[in-house]
A tleap script that builds the chain and sets N, CA, C and O, in Angstrom:
source leaprc.protein.ff14SB
mol = sequence {
  NMET ILE PRO THR ALA GLY SER ILE THR GLY
  LEU PRO SER ASP LYS TRP ALA PHE GLU GLY
  LYS TRP ASP GLY TYR ARG VAL THR VAL ALA
  VAL GLU GLY GLY GLN THR ARG LEU VAL SER
  ARG ASN GLY ASN THR MET GLU TRP LEU SER
  ASP GLY PHE PRO GLY LEU ALA GLN ALA LEU
  GLU VAL PRO THR VAL LEU ASP GLY GLU ILE
  VAL VAL PRO GLY PRO ASP GLY VAL PRO GLU
  PHE ALA ALA LEU ALA LYS GLN ALA ALA ALA
  GLY GLY GLN ASP PRO ALA ILE GLY PRO VAL
  HIE LEU PHE VAL PHE ASP VAL LEU GLU VAL
  ASP GLY VAL ASP LEU ARG THR GLN ASP CTRP
}
set mol.1.N position { 0.510 -0.891 -0.003 }
set mol.1.CA position { -0.205 -0.023 -0.011 }
set mol.1.C position { 0.165 0.888 -0.276 }
set mol.1.O position { -0.019 1.396 0.830 }
set mol.2.N position { 0.890 2.228 -1.246 }
set mol.2.CA position { 1.576 3.743 -0.813 }
set mol.2.C position { 0.268 4.502 0.424 }
set mol.2.O position { -0.948 4.381 0.572 }
set mol.3.N position { 1.177 5.147 0.986 }
set mol.3.CA position { -0.125 6.248 1.980 }
set mol.3.C position { -0.140 7.793 1.000 }
set mol.3.O position { 0.578 8.490 0.284 }
set mol.4.N position { -1.501 7.702 1.573 }
set mol.4.CA position { -1.779 8.947 -0.003 }
set mol.4.C position { -1.562 10.243 1.817 }
set mol.4.O position { -1.151 9.921 2.932 }
set mol.5.N position { -1.930 11.266 1.435 }
set mol.5.CA position { -2.152 12.325 2.237 }
set mol.5.C position { -3.396 12.808 2.131 }
set mol.5.O position { -4.079 12.932 1.114 }
set mol.6.N position { -3.753 13.181 3.693 }
set mol.6.CA position { -4.935 13.446 4.128 }
set mol.6.C position { -5.305 14.072 5.424 }
set mol.6.O position { -4.423 14.622 6.083 }
set mol.7.N position { -6.898 14.025 5.971 }
set mol.7.CA position { -7.164 14.632 7.450 }
set mol.7.C position { -7.136 14.059 7.628 }
set mol.7.O position { -6.947 13.131 6.841 }
set mol.8.N position { -7.355 13.862 9.407 }
set mol.8.CA position { -7.348 12.775 10.280 }
set mol.8.C position { -8.581 12.870 11.243 }
set mol.8.O position { -9.052 12.083 12.065 }
set mol.9.N position { -9.126 14.865 10.592 }
set mol.9.CA position { -10.172 15.054 11.503 }
set mol.9.C position { -11.243 14.294 11.510 }
set mol.9.O position { -11.575 13.598 10.551 }
set mol.10.N position { -11.843 14.366 12.554 }
set mol.10.CA position { -13.046 13.430 12.752 }
set mol.10.C position { -12.805 11.765 12.483 }
set mol.10.O position { -13.733 10.968 12.347 }
set mol.11.N position { -11.702 11.495 12.446 }
set mol.11.CA position { -11.762 9.964 11.900 }
set mol.11.C position { -11.847 9.438 13.892 }
set mol.11.O position { -11.359 10.314 14.605 }
set mol.12.N position { -12.385 8.196 14.667 }
set mol.12.CA position { -12.780 7.622 15.653 }
set mol.12.C position { -10.856 7.496 16.307 }
set mol.12.O position { -10.054 6.833 15.649 }
set mol.13.N position { -10.701 7.752 16.765 }
set mol.13.CA position { -9.171 6.544 18.045 }
set mol.13.C position { -9.427 5.623 18.064 }
set mol.13.O position { -8.586 4.919 17.505 }
set mol.14.N position { -10.683 4.818 18.650 }
set mol.14.CA position { -10.803 3.489 19.001 }
set mol.14.C position { -11.032 2.733 17.620 }
set mol.14.O position { -11.210 1.520 17.727 }
set mol.15.N position { -11.055 3.308 16.255 }
set mol.15.CA position { -11.136 2.124 15.212 }
set mol.15.C position { -10.136 2.907 14.208 }
set mol.15.O position { -10.338 2.520 13.057 }
set mol.16.N position { -9.083 3.926 14.289 }
set mol.16.CA position { -8.341 4.014 13.326 }
set mol.16.C position { -6.814 4.261 14.442 }
set mol.16.O position { -6.526 5.144 15.249 }
set mol.17.N position { -6.017 2.857 13.928 }
set mol.17.CA position { -4.254 3.671 13.791 }
set mol.17.C position { -3.374 4.141 13.323 }
set mol.17.O position { -3.676 4.392 12.156 }
set mol.18.N position { -2.477 4.414 13.516 }
set mol.18.CA position { -2.102 5.851 12.495 }
set mol.18.C position { -0.881 5.709 12.473 }
set mol.18.O position { -0.364 5.747 13.589 }
set mol.19.N position { 0.112 5.488 11.230 }
set mol.19.CA position { 1.850 5.585 11.541 }
set mol.19.C position { 2.528 6.613 11.237 }
set mol.19.O position { 2.081 7.088 10.193 }
set mol.20.N position { 3.356 7.171 11.621 }
set mol.20.CA position { 4.143 7.958 11.194 }
set mol.20.C position { 4.693 8.083 9.278 }
set mol.20.O position { 4.158 7.558 8.302 }
set mol.21.N position { 5.709 8.826 9.335 }
set mol.21.CA position { 6.340 8.689 7.743 }
set mol.21.C position { 7.834 8.514 7.757 }
set mol.21.O position { 8.626 9.451 7.657 }
set mol.22.N position { 8.149 7.299 7.885 }
set mol.22.CA position { 9.348 6.355 7.801 }
set mol.22.C position { 10.341 7.716 7.317 }
set mol.22.O position { 11.015 8.262 8.190 }
set mol.23.N position { 10.375 8.056 6.365 }
set mol.23.CA position { 11.349 9.299 5.490 }
set mol.23.C position { 12.474 7.738 4.450 }
set mol.23.O position { 13.634 8.021 4.149 }
set mol.24.N position { 12.151 6.910 4.228 }
set mol.24.CA position { 12.729 5.843 3.448 }
set mol.24.C position { 12.834 5.830 2.156 }
set mol.24.O position { 12.407 6.708 1.406 }
set mol.25.N position { 13.367 4.902 1.860 }
set mol.25.CA position { 12.893 3.938 0.258 }
set mol.25.C position { 12.099 2.447 0.585 }
set mol.25.O position { 12.476 1.449 1.199 }
set mol.26.N position { 10.764 2.794 -0.154 }
set mol.26.CA position { 9.869 1.577 0.064 }
set mol.26.C position { 10.640 0.977 -0.451 }
set mol.26.O position { 11.508 1.366 -1.233 }
set mol.27.N position { 10.271 -0.767 0.181 }
set mol.27.CA position { 11.067 -1.838 -0.350 }
set mol.27.C position { 10.511 -3.196 -0.574 }
set mol.27.O position { 9.806 -3.681 0.310 }
set mol.28.N position { 10.726 -3.791 -1.547 }
set mol.28.CA position { 10.003 -5.010 -1.801 }
set mol.28.C position { 11.056 -6.337 -1.548 }
set mol.28.O position { 11.479 -6.662 -2.657 }
set mol.29.N position { 11.785 -7.456 -0.195 }
set mol.29.CA position { 12.817 -7.722 -0.224 }
set mol.29.C position { 12.535 -9.604 -0.238 }
set mol.29.O position { 11.954 -10.226 0.651 }
set mol.30.N position { 12.963 -10.022 -1.137 }
set mol.30.CA position { 13.094 -11.405 -1.355 }
set mol.30.C position { 14.207 -12.054 -0.499 }
set mol.30.O position { 15.354 -11.619 -0.607 }
set mol.31.N position { 13.938 -13.045 0.323 }
set mol.31.CA position { 14.772 -13.922 1.110 }
set mol.31.C position { 14.592 -15.257 0.007 }
set mol.31.O position { 13.549 -15.658 -0.511 }
set mol.32.N position { 15.628 -15.649 -0.111 }
set mol.32.CA position { 15.697 -17.291 -0.519 }
set mol.32.C position { 16.944 -17.653 -1.097 }
set mol.32.O position { 17.638 -16.850 -1.721 }
set mol.33.N position { 17.338 -19.207 -0.846 }
set mol.33.CA position { 18.744 -19.329 -0.608 }
set mol.33.C position { 19.415 -18.936 0.139 }
set mol.33.O position { 20.584 -19.172 -0.168 }
set mol.34.N position { 19.252 -18.131 1.535 }
set mol.34.CA position { 20.716 -17.808 2.199 }
set mol.34.C position { 20.959 -16.035 1.370 }
set mol.34.O position { 21.710 -15.154 1.788 }
set mol.35.N position { 20.078 -15.971 0.170 }
set mol.35.CA position { 20.623 -14.411 -0.161 }
set mol.35.C position { 19.447 -13.582 -0.303 }
set mol.35.O position { 18.383 -13.994 -0.763 }
set mol.36.N position { 19.686 -12.276 0.147 }
set mol.36.CA position { 18.188 -11.223 0.340 }
set mol.36.C position { 18.663 -10.424 -0.509 }
set mol.36.O position { 19.869 -10.179 -0.500 }
set mol.37.N position { 17.673 -9.756 -1.574 }
set mol.37.CA position { 17.599 -8.651 -2.800 }
set mol.37.C position { 16.542 -8.188 -2.644 }
set mol.37.O position { 15.415 -8.660 -2.498 }
set mol.38.N position { 17.094 -6.883 -2.692 }
set mol.38.CA position { 15.494 -5.486 -2.429 }
set mol.38.C position { 15.659 -5.458 -3.274 }
set mol.38.O position { 16.628 -5.893 -3.897 }
set mol.39.N position { 14.313 -4.664 -3.784 }
set mol.39.CA position { 14.066 -3.897 -4.670 }
set mol.39.C position { 13.033 -2.697 -4.589 }
set mol.39.O position { 11.965 -2.953 -4.032 }
set mol.40.N position { 13.240 -1.346 -5.108 }
set mol.40.CA position { 12.253 -0.370 -4.730 }
set mol.40.C position { 10.809 -0.412 -5.945 }
set mol.40.O position { 10.688 -0.865 -7.083 }
set mol.41.N position { 9.859 0.332 -4.966 }
set mol.41.CA position { 8.763 -0.062 -5.638 }
set mol.41.C position { 8.897 1.105 -6.776 }
set mol.41.O position { 7.926 1.861 -6.722 }
set mol.42.N position { 9.686 1.398 -7.626 }
set mol.42.CA position { 9.756 2.206 -9.162 }
set mol.42.C position { 10.597 0.838 -9.888 }
set mol.42.O position { 10.557 0.752 -11.115 }
set mol.43.N position { 11.340 -0.199 -9.101 }
set mol.43.CA position { 11.288 -1.399 -9.310 }
set mol.43.C position { 13.131 -1.650 -9.634 }
set mol.43.O position { 13.752 -2.591 -10.129 }
set mol.44.N position { 13.542 -0.362 -9.099 }
set mol.44.CA position { 15.115 -0.533 -9.289 }
set mol.44.C position { 15.880 -1.631 -7.733 }
set mol.44.O position { 15.655 -1.672 -6.523 }
set mol.45.N position { 16.559 -2.154 -8.424 }
set mol.45.CA position { 17.288 -3.258 -7.338 }
set mol.45.C position { 18.346 -1.999 -6.931 }
set mol.45.O position { 18.994 -1.105 -7.474 }
set mol.46.N position { 17.987 -2.715 -5.228 }
set mol.46.CA position { 19.224 -2.137 -4.429 }
set mol.46.C position { 20.578 -3.296 -4.191 }
set mol.46.O position { 20.965 -4.117 -3.359 }
set mol.47.N position { 20.931 -2.787 -5.397 }
set mol.47.CA position { 22.293 -3.696 -4.761 }
set mol.47.C position { 23.855 -3.193 -4.374 }
set mol.47.O position { 24.918 -3.498 -4.914 }
set mol.48.N position { 23.676 -2.609 -3.620 }
set mol.48.CA position { 24.513 -1.464 -2.520 }
set mol.48.C position { 23.869 -2.782 -0.842 }
set mol.48.O position { 24.447 -3.135 0.186 }
set mol.49.N position { 22.568 -3.063 -1.380 }
set mol.49.CA position { 22.500 -3.263 0.442 }
set mol.49.C position { 22.560 -5.363 0.342 }
set mol.49.O position { 22.331 -6.233 1.182 }
set mol.50.N position { 22.995 -5.405 -1.162 }
set mol.50.CA position { 21.723 -7.172 -1.386 }
set mol.50.C position { 22.831 -7.675 -0.315 }
set mol.50.O position { 22.413 -8.824 -0.174 }
set mol.51.N position { 24.080 -7.583 0.624 }
set mol.51.CA position { 24.209 -8.524 1.673 }
set mol.51.C position { 23.893 -7.474 3.046 }
set mol.51.O position { 24.450 -7.691 4.122 }
set mol.52.N position { 22.937 -6.328 2.855 }
set mol.52.CA position { 22.703 -5.794 4.048 }
set mol.52.C position { 21.677 -6.448 5.094 }
set mol.52.O position { 21.439 -5.948 6.193 }
set mol.53.N position { 21.218 -7.390 4.710 }
set mol.53.CA position { 21.051 -8.173 6.255 }
set mol.53.C position { 21.006 -9.573 6.489 }
set mol.53.O position { 20.045 -10.186 6.953 }
set mol.54.N position { 22.004 -9.999 6.173 }
set mol.54.CA position { 22.590 -11.365 6.698 }
set mol.54.C position { 22.011 -11.899 7.317 }
set mol.54.O position { 21.513 -12.970 6.970 }
set mol.55.N position { 21.778 -11.177 8.906 }
set mol.55.CA position { 20.893 -11.847 9.774 }
set mol.55.C position { 18.655 -12.512 9.393 }
set mol.55.O position { 17.953 -13.338 9.977 }
set mol.56.N position { 18.462 -11.848 8.539 }
set mol.56.CA position { 17.489 -11.360 7.821 }
set mol.56.C position { 17.606 -13.254 6.951 }
set mol.56.O position { 17.157 -14.383 7.150 }
set mol.57.N position { 18.266 -12.725 6.235 }
set mol.57.CA position { 18.344 -14.541 5.355 }
set mol.57.C position { 18.658 -16.116 6.202 }
set mol.57.O position { 18.284 -17.253 5.912 }
set mol.58.N position { 19.420 -15.656 7.236 }
set mol.58.CA position { 19.701 -16.536 7.980 }
set mol.58.C position { 18.588 -16.753 8.843 }
set mol.58.O position { 18.772 -17.785 9.488 }
set mol.59.N position { 17.432 -16.158 9.135 }
set mol.59.CA position { 16.410 -15.823 10.146 }
set mol.59.C position { 14.994 -16.699 9.511 }
set mol.59.O position { 14.128 -17.291 10.156 }
set mol.60.N position { 15.121 -16.539 8.067 }
set mol.60.CA position { 13.929 -17.153 6.985 }
set mol.60.C position { 14.459 -18.827 6.709 }
set mol.60.O position { 15.623 -19.190 6.539 }
set mol.61.N position { 13.646 -19.394 6.720 }
set mol.61.CA position { 14.201 -20.478 6.462 }
set mol.61.C position { 13.510 -21.202 4.855 }
set mol.61.O position { 14.059 -21.674 3.860 }
set mol.62.N position { 12.639 -21.071 5.091 }
set mol.62.CA position { 12.007 -21.018 3.398 }
set mol.62.C position { 11.882 -19.856 2.607 }
set mol.62.O position { 12.511 -19.019 3.253 }
set mol.63.N position { 11.387 -19.234 1.460 }
set mol.63.CA position { 11.683 -18.336 0.697 }
set mol.63.C position { 10.260 -17.487 1.370 }
set mol.63.O position { 9.209 -18.001 1.753 }
set mol.64.N position { 10.739 -15.668 1.352 }
set mol.64.CA position { 9.615 -15.442 1.811 }
set mol.64.C position { 10.066 -13.736 1.052 }
set mol.64.O position { 11.233 -13.563 0.700 }
set mol.65.N position { 9.048 -12.624 0.879 }
set mol.65.CA position { 8.832 -11.666 0.632 }
set mol.65.C position { 7.979 -10.750 1.201 }
set mol.65.O position { 6.758 -10.635 1.299 }
set mol.66.N position { 9.108 -10.024 1.609 }
set mol.66.CA position { 8.579 -9.122 2.425 }
set mol.66.C position { 8.371 -7.573 1.712 }
set mol.66.O position { 9.098 -7.196 0.793 }
set mol.67.N position { 7.293 -6.761 2.265 }
set mol.67.CA position { 7.172 -5.117 2.035 }
set mol.67.C position { 7.905 -4.677 3.056 }
set mol.67.O position { 7.654 -5.442 3.987 }
set mol.68.N position { 8.743 -3.795 3.435 }
set mol.68.CA position { 8.704 -2.071 3.766 }
set mol.68.C position { 9.861 -0.930 3.845 }
set mol.68.O position { 9.827 -0.112 2.926 }
set mol.69.N position { 10.601 -0.812 4.553 }
set mol.69.CA position { 11.001 -0.096 4.175 }
set mol.69.C position { 12.615 0.594 4.862 }
set mol.69.O position { 12.921 0.480 6.049 }
set mol.70.N position { 13.677 1.450 3.579 }
set mol.70.CA position { 14.388 0.753 4.197 }
set mol.70.C position { 15.200 2.649 5.203 }
set mol.70.O position { 15.205 3.650 4.486 }
set mol.71.N position { 15.568 2.753 6.212 }
set mol.71.CA position { 16.388 3.925 6.965 }
set mol.71.C position { 17.529 3.678 7.057 }
set mol.71.O position { 18.206 2.679 6.815 }
set mol.72.N position { 17.844 5.230 7.646 }
set mol.72.CA position { 18.573 5.258 8.409 }
set mol.72.C position { 18.567 6.634 9.659 }
set mol.72.O position { 18.918 7.805 9.514 }
set mol.73.N position { 18.064 5.978 10.776 }
set mol.73.CA position { 17.768 6.832 12.258 }
set mol.73.C position { 19.283 7.412 12.493 }
set mol.73.O position { 20.427 6.963 12.419 }
set mol.74.N position { 18.733 8.504 12.777 }
set mol.74.CA position { 19.638 9.887 13.227 }
set mol.74.C position { 19.950 9.634 15.010 }
set mol.74.O position { 19.445 8.866 15.828 }
set mol.75.N position { 20.530 10.202 15.063 }
set mol.75.CA position { 21.285 10.193 16.994 }
set mol.75.C position { 19.816 10.037 17.905 }
set mol.75.O position { 19.779 9.395 18.955 }
set mol.76.N position { 18.699 10.692 17.352 }
set mol.76.CA position { 17.589 10.810 17.950 }
set mol.76.C position { 16.516 9.728 18.013 }
set mol.76.O position { 15.471 9.588 18.648 }
set mol.77.N position { 17.348 8.847 16.883 }
set mol.77.CA position { 15.578 7.830 16.296 }
set mol.77.C position { 15.108 8.274 15.229 }
set mol.77.O position { 14.938 7.400 14.379 }
set mol.78.N position { 14.782 9.473 14.882 }
set mol.78.CA position { 14.090 9.442 14.059 }
set mol.78.C position { 15.160 9.151 12.819 }
set mol.78.O position { 16.381 9.307 12.826 }
set mol.79.N position { 14.101 8.568 11.513 }
set mol.79.CA position { 15.111 8.373 10.566 }
set mol.79.C position { 14.921 9.719 8.983 }
set mol.79.O position { 14.121 10.414 8.357 }
set mol.80.N position { 16.377 9.294 9.105 }
set mol.80.CA position { 17.294 10.957 7.763 }
set mol.80.C position { 16.932 10.301 6.903 }
set mol.80.O position { 17.412 9.178 6.749 }
set mol.81.N position { 15.855 10.858 5.977 }
set mol.81.CA position { 16.559 10.278 4.059 }
set mol.81.C position { 17.530 11.082 3.952 }
set mol.81.O position { 17.175 11.579 2.884 }
set mol.82.N position { 18.444 11.595 4.192 }
set mol.82.CA position { 19.286 12.354 3.100 }
set mol.82.C position { 20.317 11.682 4.403 }
set mol.82.O position { 21.267 11.632 3.621 }
set mol.83.N position { 20.710 11.324 5.254 }
set mol.83.CA position { 21.529 10.204 5.666 }
set mol.83.C position { 21.426 8.948 4.708 }
set mol.83.O position { 22.443 8.440 4.236 }
set mol.84.N position { 20.540 8.614 4.521 }
set mol.84.CA position { 20.058 7.493 3.955 }
set mol.84.C position { 20.391 7.431 1.965 }
set mol.84.O position { 20.357 6.440 1.237 }
set mol.85.N position { 20.668 8.780 1.625 }
set mol.85.CA position { 20.143 9.098 0.081 }
set mol.85.C position { 22.040 8.717 0.378 }
set mol.85.O position { 22.252 7.703 -0.287 }
set mol.86.N position { 23.459 9.178 1.136 }
set mol.86.CA position { 24.111 9.710 1.633 }
set mol.86.C position { 24.885 8.283 1.766 }
set mol.86.O position { 26.081 8.149 1.506 }
set mol.87.N position { 24.067 7.284 2.189 }
set mol.87.CA position { 24.656 6.161 2.520 }
set mol.87.C position { 24.333 4.882 1.386 }
set mol.87.O position { 25.111 3.940 1.242 }
set mol.88.N position { 23.151 5.018 0.679 }
set mol.88.CA position { 23.441 4.363 -1.212 }
set mol.88.C position { 24.107 5.165 -1.723 }
set mol.88.O position { 24.540 4.368 -2.555 }
set mol.89.N position { 24.743 6.343 -2.055 }
set mol.89.CA position { 25.742 6.645 -3.065 }
set mol.89.C position { 26.717 6.688 -2.641 }
set mol.89.O position { 27.614 7.268 -3.253 }
set mol.90.N position { 27.051 5.811 -0.847 }
set mol.90.CA position { 27.840 5.398 -0.866 }
set mol.90.C position { 28.709 3.658 -0.405 }
set mol.90.O position { 29.601 3.200 0.309 }
set mol.91.N position { 27.466 3.161 -1.606 }
set mol.91.CA position { 27.067 1.930 -1.720 }
set mol.91.C position { 27.123 1.051 0.082 }
set mol.91.O position { 27.532 -0.087 0.308 }
set mol.92.N position { 26.630 1.945 0.983 }
set mol.92.CA position { 26.201 1.195 2.179 }
set mol.92.C position { 27.519 1.144 2.976 }
set mol.92.O position { 27.570 0.537 4.045 }
set mol.93.N position { 28.679 1.838 2.410 }
set mol.93.CA position { 30.059 1.419 3.021 }
set mol.93.C position { 30.688 2.610 4.045 }
set mol.93.O position { 31.724 2.483 4.698 }
set mol.94.N position { 29.714 3.931 4.023 }
set mol.94.CA position { 30.302 4.859 5.168 }
set mol.94.C position { 29.902 5.330 6.454 }
set mol.94.O position { 28.979 6.028 6.873 }
set mol.95.N position { 31.289 4.485 7.161 }
set mol.95.CA position { 30.806 4.593 8.332 }
set mol.95.C position { 30.869 5.922 9.506 }
set mol.95.O position { 30.891 5.890 10.736 }
set mol.96.N position { 30.884 6.867 8.710 }
set mol.96.CA position { 30.005 7.825 9.662 }
set mol.96.C position { 28.828 8.132 9.492 }
set mol.96.O position { 28.362 8.712 10.473 }
set mol.97.N position { 28.005 7.970 8.512 }
set mol.97.CA position { 26.013 7.929 8.249 }
set mol.97.C position { 26.431 5.902 9.442 }
set mol.97.O position { 27.339 5.120 9.724 }
set mol.98.N position { 25.028 6.135 9.628 }
set mol.98.CA position { 24.462 5.249 10.630 }
set mol.98.C position { 24.350 4.097 10.062 }
set mol.98.O position { 24.688 4.215 8.885 }
set mol.99.N position { 23.916 2.599 10.415 }
set mol.99.CA position { 23.358 1.608 9.165 }
set mol.99.C position { 22.729 1.371 9.320 }
set mol.99.O position { 22.355 1.234 10.484 }
set mol.100.N position { 21.944 1.071 8.209 }
set mol.100.CA position { 20.171 1.004 7.054 }
set mol.100.C position { 20.307 -0.272 8.189 }
set mol.100.O position { 21.017 -1.091 8.772 }
set mol.101.N position { 18.190 0.674 7.820 }
set mol.101.CA position { 17.432 -0.649 9.133 }
set mol.101.C position { 16.767 -0.796 8.617 }
set mol.101.O position { 16.492 0.159 7.892 }
set mol.102.N position { 15.740 -2.252 8.439 }
set mol.102.CA position { 14.938 -2.031 7.926 }
set mol.102.C position { 13.784 -2.563 8.645 }
set mol.102.O position { 13.619 -3.601 9.287 }
set mol.103.N position { 13.066 -1.621 8.379 }
set mol.103.CA position { 11.183 -1.692 8.525 }
set mol.103.C position { 10.097 -2.468 8.356 }
set mol.103.O position { 8.977 -1.993 8.171 }
set mol.104.N position { 10.336 -3.663 8.405 }
set mol.104.CA position { 8.942 -4.852 7.780 }
set mol.104.C position { 8.086 -4.647 7.895 }
set mol.104.O position { 7.685 -5.173 8.933 }
set mol.105.N position { 6.761 -3.667 7.022 }
set mol.105.CA position { 5.164 -3.524 6.976 }
set mol.105.C position { 4.551 -5.163 6.578 }
set mol.105.O position { 3.490 -5.199 7.200 }
set mol.106.N position { 4.652 -6.023 6.116 }
set mol.106.CA position { 3.733 -6.828 5.895 }
set mol.106.C position { 4.503 -8.119 5.588 }
set mol.106.O position { 5.726 -7.975 5.587 }
set mol.107.N position { 4.138 -9.092 5.383 }
set mol.107.CA position { 4.934 -10.177 5.043 }
set mol.107.C position { 3.662 -11.109 3.585 }
set mol.107.O position { 2.659 -11.798 3.767 }
set mol.108.N position { 4.355 -10.671 2.274 }
set mol.108.CA position { 3.686 -10.614 1.069 }
set mol.108.C position { 3.316 -12.483 0.255 }
set mol.108.O position { 2.550 -12.826 -0.646 }
set mol.109.N position { 4.137 -13.147 0.992 }
set mol.109.CA position { 5.078 -14.517 0.228 }
set mol.109.C position { 5.719 -15.145 1.298 }
set mol.109.O position { 6.787 -14.714 1.734 }
set mol.110.N position { 4.763 -16.820 2.085 }
set mol.110.CA position { 5.788 -17.313 2.521 }
set mol.110.C position { 6.181 -19.133 1.974 }
set mol.110.O position { 5.472 -20.132 2.090 }
set mol.111.N position { 7.482 -18.996 1.415 }
set mol.111.CA position { 6.961 -21.339 0.945 }
set mol.111.C position { 6.262 -20.939 -0.490 }
set mol.111.O position { 5.306 -21.662 -0.769 }
set mol.112.N position { 6.620 -19.755 -1.599 }
set mol.112.CA position { 5.754 -19.926 -2.881 }
set mol.112.C position { 4.106 -19.837 -2.606 }
set mol.112.O position { 3.197 -19.909 -3.433 }
set mol.113.N position { 4.044 -19.671 -1.274 }
set mol.113.CA position { 1.966 -19.568 -1.044 }
set mol.113.C position { 2.082 -17.672 -1.118 }
set mol.113.O position { 2.774 -17.005 -0.348 }
set mol.114.N position { 1.467 -17.272 -1.916 }
set mol.114.CA position { 0.684 -15.799 -2.038 }
set mol.114.C position { -0.166 -15.655 -0.855 }
set mol.114.O position { -1.238 -16.246 -0.724 }
set mol.115.N position { 0.319 -14.890 -0.037 }
set mol.115.CA position { -0.453 -14.444 1.217 }
set mol.115.C position { -1.460 -13.180 0.997 }
set mol.115.O position { -2.352 -12.787 1.749 }
set mol.116.N position { -0.949 -12.549 -0.552 }
set mol.116.CA position { -2.315 -11.225 -0.571 }
set mol.116.C position { -3.439 -12.164 -1.118 }
set mol.116.O position { -4.621 -11.861 -1.278 }
set mol.117.N position { -2.843 -13.350 -1.371 }
set mol.117.CA position { -5.002 -13.725 -2.439 }
set mol.117.C position { -5.343 -14.901 -0.900 }
set mol.117.O position { -6.165 -15.795 -1.102 }
set mol.118.N position { -4.901 -14.842 0.062 }
set mol.118.CA position { -5.619 -15.517 1.148 }
set mol.118.C position { -6.968 -15.361 1.996 }
set mol.118.O position { -7.635 -14.460 1.489 }
set mol.119.N position { -7.286 -15.642 2.552 }
set mol.119.CA position { -8.948 -15.190 3.087 }
set mol.119.C position { -8.964 -15.191 4.054 }
set mol.119.O position { -9.150 -16.392 4.255 }
set mol.120.N position { -8.880 -14.474 5.573 }
set mol.120.CA position { -8.228 -13.923 6.552 }
set mol.120.C position { -9.584 -13.730 7.005 }
set mol.120.O position { -9.802 -13.162 8.075 }
savepdb mol mol.pdb
quit
């Protein structure tokens, strides 16, 4: 889902939940055979982060597709888009910039089963 701007005036807080803007790159993450591949929502590969989340590839024992956002949190914990862009330009190798984090929003597929087609 792509967020859109809108007014929350009049929406009852007991029926709605809201999430802040993460200020990163929205990505689809495919994990298979110990490898992690990230693709932006525009279809660009994030090859500079191909090994950026080795723990994720190791933790998932079956092929999995995730929807999430990669961010670089600043010293206060708030994601900084400029820092992420600089880290991307540096191929993820600039030690002066904080590490890239992945915030997972959704699990789209597990072991060949497209969860978007399942009735819950």
